[in-house]
C-alpha positions in Angstrom: -15.1 8.0 -2.5 -12.6 10.0 -0.4 -9.0 8.8 -0.4 -8.8 8.8 3.4 -11.5 6.2 3.6 -9.5 3.9 1.3 -6.2 2.0 1.4 -3.6 1.6 -1.4 -4.0 -1.8 -3.0 -1.6 -1.6 -5.9 -0.8 -0.2 -9.3 -1.8 -1.0 -12.9 1.5 -2.1 -14.4 0.8 -3.2 -18.0 -1.7 -4.1 -20.6 -2.5 -7.8 -21.1 -4.3 -7.8 -24.4 -5.6 -5.6 -27.2 -9.0 -5.7 -25.8 -8.4 -3.5 -22.8 -7.3 -6.1 -20.2 -4.8 -4.9 -17.6 -2.4 -6.3 -15.1 -2.4 -5.0 -11.6 0.4 -5.6 -9.1 -1.2 -5.8 -5.7 0.1 -5.3 -2.2 -1.6 -8.1 -0.4 -0.9 -11.7 0.9 -4.5 -12.7 0.0 -4.7 -12.0 -3.8 -7.3 -14.7 -4.3 -9.9 -12.8 -2.2 -9.7 -9.9 -4.8 -11.1 -11.8 -7.7 -14.6 -11.7 -6.3 -14.8 -7.9 -6.1 -17.1 -6.0 -8.2 -15.1 -2.7 -8.5 -11.8 -1.0 -7.8 -11.2 2.7 -7.2 -8.6 4.1 -9.6 -6.9 7.4 -8.9 -7.4 9.7 -11.8 -6.4 13.4 -11.5 -6.3 13.1 -7.6 -9.8 11.7 -7.5 -10.8 8.1 -6.8 -13.1 6.8 -9.7 -14.9 3.5 -9.4 -14.2 1.1 -12.2 -16.5 -1.9 -12.4 -15.0 -5.3 -13.0 -16.2 -7.4 -15.8 -13.7 -10.2 -15.3 -10.8 -10.7 -12.8 -8.3 -13.6 -12.3 -4.9 -14.2 -10.6 -2.0 -14.0 -13.0 1.4 -15.4 -12.0 0.6 -15.3 -8.2 1.3 -11.6 -7.6 -0.7 -9.9 -10.4 -4.4 -9.6 -11.1 -5.6 -9.8 -14.7 -8.6 -7.4 -14.9 -11.1 -6.5 -17.6 -13.1 -3.4 -16.6 -16.5 -2.5 -18.1 -16.1 0.3 -20.7 -12.4 -0.3 -21.1 -12.5 -2.2 -24.3 -9.7 -0.8 -26.4 -5.9 -0.6 -26.1 -6.2 3.2 -26.1 -8.6 3.2 -23.1 -6.3 0.8 -21.3 -3.2 3.0 -22.0 -5.0 5.9 -20.2 -5.0 3.7 -17.0 -1.4 2.5 -17.1 0.6 3.3 -14.0 -2.5 4.4 -12.1 -2.9 3.6 -8.4 -5.7 1.3 -7.2 -7.5 1.7 -3.9 -10.2 -0.2 -2.0 -12.4 1.0 0.9 -10.8 0.4 4.4 -14.0 -1.3 5.5 -13.2 -4.2 3.3 -10.0 -5.1 5.2 -10.3 -8.0 7.8 -9.7 -7.1 11.4 -6.2 -8.0 12.5 -5.4 -9.5 15.9 -2.6 -8.9 18.3 0.3 -6.7 17.2 -0.4 -7.0 13.5 -1.2 -3.8 11.7 -2.0 -2.3 8.3 0.3 0.5 7.2 -2.5 3.1 7.1 -3.2 2.4 10.8 0.1 3.6 12.1 0.3 7.0 10.4 1.1 9.5 13.0 2.5 6.9 15.4 5.6 8.0 17.3 8.8 6.0 16.7 10.9 5.3 19.9 14.2 3.6 19.5 15.8 1.5 22.2 19.2 3.2 22.0 18.4 6.6 20.6 15.0 7.5 22.1 12.4 9.5 20.2 13.0 9.4 16.5 10.0 11.1 15.0 6.5 10.4 13.6 5.3 8.1 10.9 4.2 10.1 7.9 3.9 7.4 5.2 5.2 4.2 3.5 7.2 3.2 0.5 6.0 -0.1 -0.8 7.4 0.3 -4.3 10.7 -1.3 -3.4 11.6 -4.9 -2.5 11.7 -4.0 1.2 8.8 -2.0 2.5 9.9 1.2 4.3 8.3 3.4 6.9 8.7 7.2 6.1 9.5 9.0 9.4 9.6 12.8 9.9 12.2 13.6 12.5 12.9 17.1 13.9 14.9 18.1 10.9 14.7 15.5 8.1 12.8 12.6 6.7 14.2 9.1 7.2 13.2 5.6 6.0 13.1 2.6 8.3 12.8 -0.9 6.8 9.7 -2.9 7.9 11.5 -5.9 9.5 10.8 -7.9 12.6 14.4 -7.4 13.8 13.9 -3.6 13.6 10.3 -3.1 14.6 10.1 -4.7 18.1 6.6 -3.6 19.2 3.6 -1.7 17.8 1.5 -0.3 20.6 -1.8 0.7 18.9 -3.4 1.9 22.2 -0.6 4.5 22.9 0.3 5.1 19.2 4.0 4.1 19.7 6.4 1.9 17.7 9.4 0.6 19.5 12.4 -0.1 17.3 16.0 -1.3 17.5 17.6 0.6 14.6 20.7 -0.8 13.0 23.9 1.0 13.7 24.5 3.9 11.3 20.9 3.9 9.8 20.3 7.5 11.0 23.6 8.6 9.5 22.3 7.6 6.0 20.0 10.5 6.0 
């Protein structure tokens, strides 16, 4: 499966047992829907490899406890630690209104109410407590927090994001 046809779901963060079970930190509000899936795509050497799920359950509300077929030893589980997990975009439910998935707004233009044109969305950082939009300006890369007080409007039709950046945010970069 090609990476561009998938979305980032999460990361394998630790082993759970000596029999190959793994814990996956996922980036979703609907973790319970994931326990019914039959496979995840794991990024190995820049390729997405399907790993078939033998058993999956929610563990402590933000983690999945997963047992993959053919991963039955601690050694095999160690090889998957810190690997990224992906799912096909077609599995995502359709969003209504101004809601969006991060992958949908790549290449959207950022326009600030006070400053004007800021740049273009090139990616996201979801590894921190606060998700951040990565923006390429004319001469540098900046990070904008994903927050309702900052992101005022996402216009999918015109590929625009209207913001109200906090005073001094641009100076940090």
